[in-house]
N, C-alpha and C positions, 0 to 999 in steps of 0.2 A: 966256116961252112956257111954258104949263102942259103937264104930262105926264099923260096919261090913265092911271089905275090899271089894272093888269092884272086881267082877269076870271078867277076860279077856280071850278072845278066842285065842288060840295058834295053828298055823298050822305047822305041822311037815313036813320037806322037806328031802327027801332021799339024801344021800351023792353024788350019781351020778348026781342028778339033780343040786346040788349046783355047781359042777365042770363045768357043761355045761352053767351056767348062767354068762354071761360076767359082768353084773352089780354087781354081788356078788364079783367077783374077784377085781373089782375096789374099792369096799368098804374096803377091807382088805389090800390094798397097803400101805407100810410104807413111810412116808414123813419125811426126816431128818430135824432137827432143823437148823436154819440159823447159830447157833453157831458152830455146827459140820462142816458145809460147810466152814466157815471162817477160821477154825483152820489150815488146810493144806495150804491154800492160804497165811496166815500170816507166816507160817513156811518157805514157798518158798521165800517170799519177804524178810524175815530175812536173809536167807542164801545168797540170791542175794546181799543184802546190805552188809553183812559181807565180801563177796568176793570183792565187789566194794571198800570197805575200805582197804582190804588187797592189792588189785591191786594199789590203790592210794598210799599206804605207800611204796610199792615196787618201784613205779615210782619215788617217792620223794627220796628214798635211792639211786636209780641209778642216778638221777639228781645231788645229792650231791656228789656221787663218781666221776661223770664226771668232777668235779672241782678240783679233787686231781691230782697234778702233777704226771705223769707217768701212769695214767689210760687213755688208748687210746680210741678213738671213737669206737662204736660198730663194731665188726668184724663178718662176716658170712662166709658160705662155699664158696662163690664166691670171696674170697679174691684174689686180683691181684695187680700188680704194678700200682700205681697211677701216679707217676712221679719219674724221676731220677735226682739227683743233677748234675748240670753242674760243670765244673772245676772251682775251686775257691770258690764255695758256701758251702763247707762242714762246715766251721765255723758257718754258719747261722743255720744249722741243730742242731749242738751240743751246741749252746749258750743257748738253753732253754728259749729264750725270745719269748713270743707270744703276739700278740696284734690284737684284732678284727678279728680272724680267719687267721692270717698270722704269719709266722716265721720271726723273725727280727734278723739280725746279720751282721757282717763285711764280705764283699766279697773281696777276694784277686784274682784278675785276673792274667792270665799268664804273661801279660806285666808289672806286678808289681803295677798297679793301685789299689786303694782301694775305697770302697763305702759301705755305710750302705744301705741294701736292705731289702724289705719285700716281702716274697714269700708266695703266697696263699697255705695254708697247704693241700688243696685238689687237686689242679692242678699244683702247682709249678710256676704258672704265677707270673710275677713281678707286684706288685701293685704300688710300687714307688722305686726310686733309688736316694740316696743323695751322689754325688761324694765327697770324702774326701781326696784323694791323687792322684797325676798324675802318669803316667807310669814310672817305674824305674826297668828295667830288672836286675836281680841278678843271679849269678852263685854260688849255694851252694856247688858245688863240687860233687865228686862221691858218697859220703855218703848221699847226700840230706840235706835238712834243712827245717826249718819252721820259719814263721815270728813271731816277738814279737808284742804283743798287742792283741786287740780283743774288745769285748763289754760285759758289765755286767749291770744288773739292778741296779737302785739306791734304797737302802733300805728305807722303810717307805714312798716312793713316787711312785704312780702308773703312768705308761705311760712315764717313763723316762729311758734312757740308757746312760751310760758313756762309751766312747770308747777311747782307746789309739791307735792313728794312728802313725805308725812308719815304717821306712825302715830298721831298725835293724833286723837281723835275727840270728837264731841259726844254726850252721853248725855241722853236725854229723860226727864224726870220729869213728874209730874202737873202741877206748877206751876213748873217750871224747866227750863232747859237748862244743863247743866254741861259744862265742858271737862275731858276726861281726857287729861292730857299724856303723850305717848309719848317715845321716844328718837331717832326718825328725823325729820329735817327738812332738805330740800335744795331749792334752786331749780335747775331744769334747762331749758336752752334747746335746742330741737329744731327740725329741718327737717321741715315737715309734708308734704313730697313723698315722703320715704323713711324718716323716723323717725330720721335720724342725729342723735346728740348733739353739739351745737356748744359747749356750756359746761355745767358742773356745779359748783355752789358750795354749801357748807354754809350753813344758815340756822337755827341752833339755837333751838328754842322757838317758831318762827313759827306763828301760828294764822290768819293772813290775809295775802293778797298781792294785787298787781296789777302790770301792766306799764305803764310810761310810755316814751315814745320814748327808747331807749337805756338804760333803767333797769329794774331789778327792785326793787320796793318791798315790804317785809314789815313785819308788826306782831308784836311779841313782848311778852307780858304780863310785868309786873314786880310785885314785892311791893307790897301796898297798893292794888292795883287799877289802877295806871297802865299805860301802854303805850309801848314804844320803837318808833318808826317809822324804818326805815333804808332808804335808797336806795343801790343799788350798780350799778356798770357791768354791763351784760348779759354782755359777753364776758369781761372780766377778773375780775369780782367785786369790784373795788376800791370801797370805800365813797366815795360822793359827798357825802352829808349824813346827819345823824341828828337826830331830834327826840324828846324825851321828853314825853309827855302825862300829866297827873295823872289820877287816877280821876275818872270822870264823877259829877256830883252825883246823888243819889237823892231822889225825892219820896215822900210817903206812899203815893200810888197805885201807885208802882213795886213795892211789896211784894206786890201781888196776883199778879204774875208776874215771875219772875227769868229774864231771857234772858242767858245767859252768852256769847253769840256776839259776835265782833268782825269788822268788815268794813273792808277797805281798797279804795277805788275810785278809778280814774283819772278825772280830770275834764279839762275844757278847759284849765284854768289850773294844775292841780297834782294834789292828792290830797284825797279826802274820807275821813275815818276815823270809823267809828261804833263807840262803846263801849257796853257794857252799862250801864244799861238803855235804850239808844236815844238817846244824845246824840251829835251830829255835830260834828266839828271840821274846818275847811277849812285846808289847807296850800297855799302857793304852790309853784312849781316848784323852789324851793331849800329847801323844808322849813320855812319860817317860818310860824307860826300866823297866819292871816288872820282867822278867826272861830272861836269855840268856844261850847259850850253850846246848840247848835241842837237843838230838839225834833224827834226823828225816831222817836218811840215807836210810831207807827202804820205805819212803813215808810219806805223811801227808794229812789231809783232814779237812774240816770244815763242820759240820752238816748243811744242807741247811735250816733247820727249827730253831734250837736253836742257831746256829752259834758257838757251842762249837767246840774246836779244838782238834785234836788228832795227835800224832806223832808216826810213826812206826819205829822200829829198830830191830836189831838182838841181842839176848842174847848171852852170851859167849858160850853156848852149840849149837848155830846156829839156835835156834828156833825163829820164829817171835814173836814179842810182840808189843802191841799197848798201848800207854800211853794217857789217857784222861786228859787234862789239864783244870783246873778251878780255881776259887778263893780259894777253899778249897784244901785239900790234893789231890795229883795226884792219879789216879787209873790206875794201870798197869795190863793189862789182856793179857794172852798168846793167840796166834793165830791172825788171821786177821779178820777185821770187815766184816760181811756179808752185801753185797750191797742189798738195797731194791729198787726194780723197782717201787714200789708204797707203800705209807704208809698213811692211812687215819686218823692217830692220835688217833685211838680208844684205844690204850694202850700207853699213854704218857710215855716217858723216857725209852722205851724198847731198849736194845742194844743186838744185836746178834753177837756172835763170833764163829769162826770155825777153827779147826785143824783136829784132828781125832774124835772130839766130837763137836757137836753143843751145845752152851751154851747161855742161856738168862740171862741178868743182868738188874737190874734197874740202870739207869744212876747215876754214882757216887758211886756205890757199887762194891765191889770186890768179893762178895759171889754170886754165880749164883742162880737165881730164879728156874731154871729147866735146864735139859740137856738131850740130845739124844746121846747115846753112839754109837760108830761105824758108825758115819754119818759125811759126809763132804759136805759142800755146799758153794758156793760163791754168791748165789742169793736167795732171798726170797721176800715175800711181806706180808704186814699186812693189813687185811681188817676185819672190824666188829668183832674185838676181837680175830681173828684167825691169826696164822702164817702159810703160805703156803711155803713149802720148796721143792726145787729140789735137791735131793741127788743122789749119785751113784746108789742106789738101786731103786729109783723111786720117786714118788710124795707123799708128806706127809702133812697132815693138823693137827695142834695141837692147843689146847686152849692156847692163848698167855699169859694168867695169870698163868696157872698151868702146862703147858707142856703136859697135858693129850692128848693122841693120839685120834683123832676123826675119821680119816680114812687114808688109804694108798693105793697107786696104784703102782704095780710093773712096772719097765721099760720093754719095749719089749726085748726079748732075744737078747743079744749081743749089745744092743743099750742103749743110755742114754736119759733122758728126756730133759736135757738142761735148759737154762735160762727160767724163767717164766715172762710172761707179762699178764696183765688183762685188759679187757674192762668193768669190773664191773659185767659182766654176766658170764664169763668163765675165767678159767686159760688157757692161750695160750702157747703152747710149740712147737718149731721147732724141728723136729726129722728126722733121716734117716728112710727110709722105712725098715721094718724088712727083706725084700727080696732084699735090695739094695746091690750093689757090693762093696760099700765102696769107692766111688769116692771122690777125694780130690780136693780142689781148687788150684789155682796156688801158693798160699801161704802155701800149705801143711796143710790146715785146712780141717777136714772132711766136706763134703757137706751135707746140710740138704735138704730133698725132700718134707716134708709134714708139715703142720700146724695142730696141734691137739687141740681140745677144750674140756676141762674137766669141769664138773659142780663143782661149789664152795661148794655145799651142801654135796655131797657124793663122789666126785672124779670120777663119772661115765663119760664115754666118750660120748659126744653128736655128734661130727663129726670130720672128718679129711679130708684134701683137699690138692691138689698139690700146692707147692710153685714155684715161678719162678726159673729157672735154675741158678746155680752158687752162691747160698747163703750159708754162713757158720754159720749164726745165725740171731736172731732177738732181738730187744731191743725197748725201748720206750723213747721218748724225748717229753716233754710237753704232748700233747694229740695225738701224731702221733706214729704209729707202723712203725718201721724202720727195713729194712733188710740190712745186710752187706754182701758183696761178692767181687768177682774178679773185677767187674766193678765199685766198690765204693758202696755208700749207695743209697738205693731206699726207697721211702715212699709207704707203703702198705695200702690197705683199701678195 
C-alpha cells in the first residue's frame, strides 16, 4: 500500500528582497575547513625551519673555517689599524704560533736582549714576557744583518714551543751572506700558554735548528765547511743521534753569490739539511743519510701539513723547476709552487704550479689534473672544493677537482687585484684605486689604497674601503690580517 507524500507550503521571495535580508547573506557565507587553514601555516613553518637549518649549517662551516690557518677573523668595511709591531717583535708576528688569543714568538730588542713574548692579537698588549738572553749590542755592518735562531712549535704536542737563543748573526754583503759566530747558543723548551721554561740546554755553535716529535735538532758548522747535526731529547737534553755531513760541493755558477746560511727542517720522515751554497741532504728519523747533493739553490720548502719537502733549482735553459722529494720517485715540475694563503683541506694532495700557465697536480704525479693557459699567479687559496686565483687579468674561481671555471672578475683598468686573503665570508684584496696617481712606498713598491671584498659564491663585489696610508700589500698569519708598508707591519681588523 502506497503512502501519499505530505504537501508542504513554499513561499517565493523576490531576488531584491533576498539581497536586502542580512540573515540570508549570513546563511550563504563559506567557512573554510581547518585543514585548509593549517596548510599555509605549515608551509611557512617549514620554510622557516629550512632557513634555520641552512643558517645553522653556514655558521658551522664558518666556525670550522675559522680554525684553518690563514683564515683571518671577520673583516668589515670599518677595517682599520688595530696595532703596530714594535721594534724587535716582527719575529713574533711571522712565527705563526698562536695560543689562547695571543701571538707567541722570540723578541729581539735593539740592545740585543731576547725574550719569548705573547702579544694579544687584537690589541698588541703584552700578556707575558720570559727573558731568555741579556743585552748584547752587535754591529752587522752597512749591509745589515739578522739574528740566528727563533721559535717553532713542537710537532704532535700542543702548547709547546722550542726556541734557539743565540747571539750569532748573519751579515749581508753585496754578493754574500756571512755567519758571524757569537758565544751564546741554547735550545729552550717553553709553555706557550704562560711562557714557563720547561727545559733549557746548551747548544754550542748552533746556527740552525728544528723540532721533531720529542727531539731538538741542531746544526753546528765545523772546520772545512762541514756540519754536525745532533738530535737530543727535548726534556732531558740527552743526545739521541749525531751525524757529520761533509762540505757541500760548489759549482762555477755558485761563485756569483755566496750564501752562508744553513737550514735544518723537520720533514715527514726525518730531517732535511741545506748547506751553503744550496745543497740539500735528507736524513731519516735516526739520523742516517738517505740522500745528498740535492740542488736547492733556488729555494726550498716544507709543506706545513704533510711535511713533504721540495727543492727548487734552475734548469739548463734557465727555467725554474721544483722537485718534490718523497720515499718514492721524485716528481719534478716546471715553474714555482703557488703559495696558498689558506687551505681547508677539502681537496687533499692538490699542488698548484705557475709559470705562464697555472697547473694543478695530485701530489706525487707529474701529469696535471687541469691547467689554465695564459695565466700567472703567485697566490691562491682553497676553500670548499674551489680554488680562488689572483691572476694578472683578475680574479678567478675554478672547481678544484676539474678546473672548470665557475666565475671570473676582471681587474680594474690598469690595476691588478693582488694577493688574496679570506675571512671565510669574502675574498679580500688590497688594490690601488683606479683613479690613484700611482704612488710608491719608500721601497719602490706600488702603494695600495683600498681593501675590496668579493663574494665567494659569484665574485660580486660587496664593499670596498680605504686602507691606512703607506701599505704595499696585505697577508695573513695565523688568524690575523697583516698589512706591510714603509713603517713595518701592522695588524688590521
